[in-house]
N, C-alpha and C positions, 0 to 999 in steps of 0.2 A: 453613551448608550444608557438607557434606564433599565435597571434590573428590579424585578419584584422582590427577590430575596437572594440570599447568598448562594443558594443552590443554582439559580439561574446563571449567576456570574461564573460558577465553576463549570456548568454545562457549556456555556458559550466558549470558555477557554479550551475545554476538551474538544469541542466541535472544530474550533479554529486549528488546533494542533493536528487533529485527525484529517482535516481537509487537505493538509499538506502531504498526506500519505495516500497511497493508492491501494485499492482493494485487490484481491486475487483476480476477480473478474476484469477489472480495469487493466491490470498487467497482462492478462491473457489476451485481451483484445488488442492491446498495443503490440504484442509480440506475435500475434496471429497463431496462438496455440490454445489448447484446451486448458481450462482452469486447473484440472487435475495435473497437468504437466507443470504448471507454476508451483503447485503444492509439492510435487515430487522434487523439483529443483530446490525449493526451500528446505524440505526435509533432509536432502543430501548436503545442504550447506552451500550449494552453488549460487543461490540468490538469497541475500539477507532478508529475513522476515522478522517482524516484531509482533508478538502475540499480545493482543489488547482485550480488556474486558473479561467478564466472567465466562464468556463463551470461548475465549482465547482465539478470537478471529485474527487472521494474519493481515498485516498491513506492511506496505513496502514504501520506503523512501524513494523519491524521484531520483536522487543521486545514485542510490544503489542499483536501481533499474538501468539507469544510463550506463553505469560502469559494467553491469552484466552484459548489456547490448554491445558495448565496445569490445569487451573481451571475448564475446562469442559471435561476433560478426552479424548481429541482428540489425535489420534496417528499421528505423523509426516509422511507425504507421502514421500516415497523414489523415486517415479516415476517422 
């Protein structure tokens, strides 16, 4: 892949790593709950969240969400 400068290369690497993680909204849709519920679970430590960037946005690893679903009897959404 061709990069115009070093910043592009770093941006692409971050974008790649972040795409492996899910947003609060994506987790909420998967679990059929409101995004605020996902935030509350993360705040209580029930669901592992990673805070990224200057806005401290939450991101969730797929394996953490899978583990949460297994331990809490959530069904995977196919929609």
